[in-house]
C-alpha positions as CSV (number, residue, x, y, z in Angstrom):
1,X,0.0,-0.1,-0.1
2,X,2.5,2.4,0.1
3,X,3.7,2.0,-3.4
4,X,2.1,5.3,-5.2
5,X,4.1,5.3,-8.7
6,X,2.2,6.6,-11.8
7,X,4.1,4.7,-14.6
8,X,2.9,0.8,-15.4
9,X,5.4,-1.9,-14.7
10,X,5.8,-3.5,-18.2
11,X,4.3,-6.7,-19.2
12,X,7.6,-8.5,-19.1
13,X,7.8,-7.9,-15.6
14,X,4.9,-10.4,-15.1
15,X,6.2,-14.5,-14.4
16,X,4.1,-16.9,-16.7
17,X,2.2,-17.7,-13.3
18,X,1.6,-14.3,-12.9
19,X,0.2,-13.8,-16.2
20,X,-2.3,-16.7,-16.0
21,X,-3.2,-15.1,-12.3
22,X,-4.3,-12.1,-14.4
23,X,-6.2,-13.8,-16.9
24,X,-8.3,-15.2,-14.2
25,X,-8.8,-12.0,-12.5
26,X,-10.0,-10.5,-15.9
27,X,-12.5,-13.4,-16.5
28,X,-14.0,-13.1,-12.8
29,X,-14.5,-9.5,-13.1
30,X,-15.9,-9.2,-16.4
31,X,-18.5,-11.9,-15.6
32,X,-21.7,-9.8,-15.9
33,X,-20.7,-6.4,-16.5
34,X,-22.0,-6.0,-20.2
35,X,-21.9,-2.5,-21.7
36,X,-23.3,-0.8,-24.9
37,X,-20.4,0.7,-26.3
38,X,-20.0,1.5,-30.1
39,X,-17.1,2.4,-31.6
40,X,-17.9,6.2,-31.2
41,X,-18.1,6.1,-27.4
42,X,-14.7,6.9,-26.9
43,X,-15.8,10.6,-27.8
44,X,-17.6,10.5,-24.3
45,X,-14.0,9.1,-22.5
46,X,-12.6,10.9,-19.6
47,X,-9.0,11.0,-18.9
48,X,-9.2,8.5,-16.6
49,X,-10.8,6.2,-19.1
50,X,-7.9,6.5,-21.6
51,X,-5.7,5.1,-19.0
52,X,-4.9,1.2,-18.4
53,X,-5.7,-0.1,-14.8
54,X,-3.0,-1.9,-13.4
55,X,-2.0,-3.3,-9.8
56,X,0.8,-1.0,-9.4
57,X,-0.9,2.5,-10.8
58,X,-4.6,2.0,-9.6
59,X,-6.1,1.5,-6.0
60,X,-9.3,1.2,-4.3
61,X,-10.5,4.0,-2.2
62,X,-13.6,3.5,0.4
63,X,-15.5,6.5,1.2
64,X,-18.3,7.6,3.4
65,X,-20.4,10.6,2.3
66,X,-22.8,11.9,4.8
67,X,-26.2,12.9,3.1
68,X,-28.6,15.8,4.8
69,X,-31.1,13.5,6.2
70,X,-28.4,11.8,8.2
71,X,-27.8,8.7,6.1
72,X,-24.2,7.6,4.5
73,X,-23.7,7.2,1.0
74,X,-21.0,4.4,0.8
75,X,-18.7,4.6,-2.2
76,X,-15.7,2.7,-3.3
77,X,-13.9,3.9,-6.2
78,X,-11.0,2.3,-8.5
79,X,-8.7,5.4,-9.4
80,X,-5.2,6.0,-10.7
81,X,-2.5,7.3,-8.0
82,X,-2.4,10.7,-9.6
83,X,-6.1,11.2,-9.3
84,X,-6.1,10.1,-5.4
85,X,-2.9,12.4,-5.1
86,X,-4.9,15.3,-6.9
87,X,-8.2,15.0,-4.8
88,X,-6.2,14.3,-1.7
89,X,-7.5,10.8,-1.0
90,X,-3.9,9.6,-0.6
91,X,-4.4,8.3,3.2
92,X,-7.3,7.1,5.6
93,X,-9.1,9.7,7.7
94,X,-8.7,12.3,5.2
95,X,-11.7,14.5,3.7
96,X,-12.2,15.3,0.5
97,X,-14.5,16.7,-1.9
98,X,-16.3,14.6,-4.3
99,X,-18.0,16.1,-7.3
100,X,-20.1,12.8,-8.9
101,X,-23.3,14.7,-9.4
102,X,-24.4,12.1,-11.9
103,X,-24.0,9.5,-9.6
104,X,-25.5,11.4,-6.6
105,X,-22.5,11.9,-4.8
106,X,-21.4,15.2,-4.3
107,X,-19.6,16.8,-0.9
108,X,-17.2,16.4,1.5
109,X,-16.3,12.8,2.0
110,X,-14.1,10.8,4.7
111,X,-11.7,8.4,3.3
112,X,-12.3,5.0,5.3
113,X,-9.8,2.7,3.7
114,X,-7.6,2.1,1.0
115,X,-7.3,-1.3,-1.1
116,X,-5.0,-3.0,-3.3
117,X,-6.4,-3.2,-7.2
118,X,-5.4,-6.4,-8.6
119,X,-6.9,-6.0,-12.1
120,X,-4.3,-5.3,-15.2
121,X,-6.5,-4.2,-18.1
122,X,-3.6,-5.1,-20.2
123,X,-4.7,-8.9,-20.4
124,X,-8.4,-7.6,-21.0
125,X,-10.7,-9.7,-23.3
126,X,-13.5,-7.3,-24.0
127,X,-15.3,-9.7,-25.6
128,X,-16.7,-7.5,-28.2
129,X,-20.4,-8.8,-29.7
130,X,-21.4,-5.9,-31.9
131,X,-21.8,-2.7,-30.1
132,X,-21.6,-4.7,-26.4
133,X,-18.5,-5.2,-24.5
134,X,-17.3,-6.5,-21.2
135,X,-15.8,-3.9,-18.6
136,X,-14.5,-4.0,-15.4
137,X,-16.2,-1.7,-12.3
138,X,-14.4,1.4,-11.0
139,X,-17.1,2.9,-8.9
140,X,-19.6,1.2,-6.6
141,X,-22.3,3.4,-4.8
142,X,-24.9,2.4,-1.8
143,X,-27.4,4.8,0.0
144,X,-30.8,4.6,1.2
145,X,-33.9,5.8,-0.8
146,X,-37.7,6.1,-0.6
147,X,-38.0,6.2,-4.5
148,X,-37.6,2.6,-5.5
149,X,-39.9,0.9,-8.0
150,X,-40.2,-2.6,-9.3
151,X,-40.7,-2.8,-12.9
152,X,-42.2,-6.0,-14.6
153,X,-41.0,-6.4,-18.1
154,X,-42.4,-9.2,-20.8
155,X,-43.0,-12.5,-19.4
156,X,-39.9,-12.3,-16.9
157,X,-41.6,-12.9,-13.3
158,X,-38.6,-11.1,-11.5
159,X,-38.7,-7.3,-11.5
160,X,-36.1,-4.7,-12.0
161,X,-35.9,-2.9,-8.8
162,X,-34.4,0.8,-9.7
163,X,-34.9,4.2,-8.3
164,X,-37.6,6.3,-10.1
165,X,-35.3,8.8,-11.5
166,X,-32.7,6.2,-13.1
167,X,-32.6,6.8,-16.9
168,X,-33.6,3.6,-19.2
169,X,-33.5,3.7,-23.1
170,X,-36.7,3.9,-24.6
171,X,-37.4,2.6,-28.1
172,X,-40.8,4.3,-28.5
173,X,-39.0,7.9,-27.4
174,X,-35.4,7.3,-28.8
175,X,-34.0,8.7,-25.5
176,X,-33.7,8.1,-21.9
177,X,-36.4,8.0,-19.7
178,X,-36.5,8.2,-15.8
179,X,-37.8,4.5,-14.6
180,X,-40.8,6.5,-12.8
181,X,-41.9,7.9,-16.2
182,X,-42.1,4.7,-18.3
183,X,-45.4,4.3,-19.6
184,X,-46.9,0.5,-19.5
185,X,-46.4,-0.9,-22.8
186,X,-43.4,1.1,-23.7
187,X,-40.7,-0.7,-25.3
188,X,-37.1,-0.5,-24.1
189,X,-33.6,-1.7,-25.1
190,X,-32.2,-4.8,-24.5
191,X,-29.0,-6.7,-25.7
192,X,-31.1,-8.7,-27.7
193,X,-33.6,-6.3,-29.1
194,X,-36.5,-5.1,-26.8
195,X,-38.8,-5.5,-24.0
196,X,-42.0,-4.3,-22.9
197,X,-42.8,-2.9,-19.6
198,X,-45.7,-4.6,-18.2
199,X,-46.4,-3.2,-14.4
200,X,-44.7,-0.4,-12.1
201,X,-45.1,-0.7,-8.3
202,X,-43.4,2.0,-6.2
203,X,-41.8,0.6,-3.0
204,X,-43.7,2.2,0.2
205,X,-40.1,0.8,2.0
206,X,-37.2,2.9,2.7
207,X,-34.2,0.7,1.4
208,X,-30.9,0.4,0.0
209,X,-30.3,1.0,-3.5
210,X,-26.9,0.4,-5.6
211,X,-25.4,2.1,-8.7
212,X,-22.6,1.3,-10.6
213,X,-19.7,3.1,-12.6
214,X,-18.4,1.2,-15.2
215,X,-14.6,1.8,-16.6
216,X,-15.0,3.8,-20.4
217,X,-18.6,3.5,-20.8
218,X,-21.8,5.1,-19.0
219,X,-24.4,2.9,-20.4
220,X,-24.9,-0.9,-19.1
221,X,-27.1,-3.9,-18.8
222,X,-29.2,-4.7,-16.0
223,X,-31.2,-7.9,-14.9
224,X,-31.8,-11.2,-16.4
225,X,-33.6,-9.1,-19.2
226,X,-30.2,-7.4,-20.4
227,X,-32.3,-3.9,-20.2
228,X,-29.9,-1.0,-21.0
229,X,-29.8,1.7,-18.7
230,X,-27.6,4.7,-17.9
231,X,-26.3,6.5,-15.2
232,X,-27.9,9.8,-15.3
233,X,-28.9,13.0,-17.0
234,X,-28.7,15.0,-14.0
235,X,-25.1,16.4,-15.0
236,X,-26.7,18.0,-18.2
237,X,-29.5,20.1,-16.3
238,X,-27.0,20.7,-13.5
239,X,-24.4,22.0,-16.0
240,X,-27.3,24.3,-17.8
241,X,-28.4,25.9,-14.3
242,X,-24.9,26.6,-13.4
243,X,-23.1,27.5,-16.4
244,X,-25.7,27.7,-19.2
245,X,-28.1,30.4,-20.6
246,X,-31.3,31.0,-19.1
247,X,-34.5,31.5,-21.3
248,X,-35.7,34.5,-18.7
249,X,-38.5,35.9,-20.9
250,X,-40.7,32.9,-20.8
251,X,-39.5,31.4,-17.3
252,X,-40.4,34.8,-15.7
253,X,-44.1,34.4,-16.9
254,X,-44.1,31.9,-14.1
255,X,-42.9,34.4,-11.2
256,X,-44.4,37.4,-9.6
257,X,-42.9,40.9,-10.5
258,X,-42.3,42.6,-7.2
259,X,-45.8,42.5,-5.8
260,X,-47.8,42.2,-9.1
261,X,-49.3,38.9,-10.6
262,X,-48.9,39.1,-14.0
263,X,-51.7,36.5,-14.9
264,X,-49.3,35.3,-18.0
265,X,-49.8,31.7,-16.3
266,X,-52.5,30.3,-13.9
267,X,-51.6,30.7,-10.2
268,X,-51.3,27.1,-10.1
269,X,-48.4,27.3,-12.5
270,X,-47.0,30.3,-11.0
271,X,-44.6,30.3,-8.1
272,X,-45.5,31.9,-5.0
273,X,-45.2,35.7,-4.0
274,X,-41.5,36.0,-2.7
275,X,-39.7,33.3,-4.7
276,X,-37.6,34.4,-7.2
277,X,-36.0,33.1,-10.2
278,X,-32.6,33.2,-8.4
279,X,-34.2,31.3,-5.4
280,X,-35.6,29.0,-7.3
281,X,-32.4,27.9,-9.7
282,X,-30.4,28.2,-6.3
283,X,-32.7,25.5,-4.8
284,X,-32.7,23.4,-7.9
285,X,-29.1,23.4,-8.1
286,X,-28.6,22.0,-4.4
287,X,-31.2,19.5,-5.0
288,X,-29.5,18.3,-8.0
289,X,-25.8,18.3,-6.6
290,X,-26.9,17.2,-2.7
291,X,-30.1,15.5,-2.5
292,X,-30.7,12.5,-5.4
293,X,-33.8,11.2,-3.3
294,X,-35.3,14.5,-4.3
295,X,-35.0,14.0,-8.1
296,X,-38.4,12.5,-8.9
297,X,-37.8,11.8,-12.4
298,X,-35.7,12.7,-15.4
299,X,-36.0,11.6,-19.2
300,X,-37.3,13.8,-21.9
301,X,-39.9,16.3,-22.5
302,X,-42.6,16.5,-25.2
303,X,-40.5,19.0,-27.1
304,X,-37.4,16.9,-27.2
305,X,-35.6,18.9,-24.3
306,X,-34.1,17.2,-21.3
307,X,-36.3,17.3,-18.3
308,X,-35.9,16.6,-14.7
309,X,-39.1,16.6,-11.9
310,X,-37.5,17.7,-8.2
311,X,-39.2,18.1,-5.0
312,X,-39.0,21.4,-3.3
313,X,-40.7,19.6,-0.2
314,X,-43.1,22.3,0.3
315,X,-45.9,24.4,-1.4
316,X,-44.0,26.7,-4.3
317,X,-47.1,27.6,-6.3
318,X,-49.7,30.2,-5.8
319,X,-52.7,28.5,-5.5
320,X,-53.5,27.7,-2.1
321,X,-56.6,25.3,-2.8
322,X,-54.1,23.5,-5.3
323,X,-50.5,23.3,-3.4
324,X,-47.9,22.1,-5.6
325,X,-44.5,21.0,-4.2
326,X,-42.7,19.9,-7.6
327,X,-40.7,21.7,-10.0
328,X,-40.0,20.9,-13.6
329,X,-37.0,22.3,-15.4
330,X,-36.0,21.8,-18.9
331,X,-32.7,21.9,-20.5
332,X,-32.3,22.0,-24.3
333,X,-28.8,20.7,-24.8
334,X,-28.0,21.7,-28.1
335,X,-28.6,25.5,-27.4
336,X,-27.2,25.1,-23.6
337,X,-30.4,26.9,-22.7
338,X,-32.6,26.1,-19.4
339,X,-36.1,26.9,-21.4
340,X,-38.5,26.4,-18.7
341,X,-38.8,26.2,-15.0
342,X,-42.2,26.2,-13.3
343,X,-44.4,23.9,-10.8
344,X,-45.3,21.0,-11.8
345,X,-49.4,19.8,-11.9
């Protein structure tokens, strides 16, 4: 654990027996982790994805990240030494800032353990079959959620358990759609082609949920149906709120102008007096960064823009007879513009 080198040992460093061991490790690691990786996917890779994983240059780091509700997100990341030094995660007990909003993990986390990485991807057999390959895991995330759905597809008696915001590829809409927003009868992509959503049930219990980060690819297959899922589209919307353009003219119709109700939108669709556009954007940004359980759904709106629905946890509209606590945000990725923010009826 005291070795923190950055340059991989040459393959000639391995004995014949060690090479065989590496091949066995690879076979065990790739089992069941199938990703959707067309050749064009390389355009989305980060700097870490271009590096070979080796036992001498990468380690596993375990983190605990406190959530505002008092629970913990437990995180295990496999990362190169330079990355760990860069964020200061090179010894147990250190506090480092993790910025992974797409996986619901952002904030100050404590390093709980540093573990050996045994894998060497230079011995890797990705076993490509068309656009699908095998990849190792580089991240594991565990936390509690009260937003869990059980989805039954086709004739499979075993449901897929997933959070409501987890994106699944819809063939009908040709886009990612949050699990809670899928329609009964909707077709979703699988490795073999497609399957159809037969039923959806929301769990009434708070329970542990898990997410994965996969080496190089953000799309992977889950369940025995091998359904194509994605980590999240939260990052895109968050980027729009923080660095994108805001369609102020359209959005302002949903707000009071000082003490004046303009009547541009119904009172149900108008934020209550005293809430400004800046207030709502600030709170929405905080939810996307720090409160993944309040992200009720994500997917694509009727006009083709990315959409998230957030729970503000209190009444935010101007109609006391029809109180609303949810906010819908639309983001046009092509123009990098937040096109709408309004109470969701």
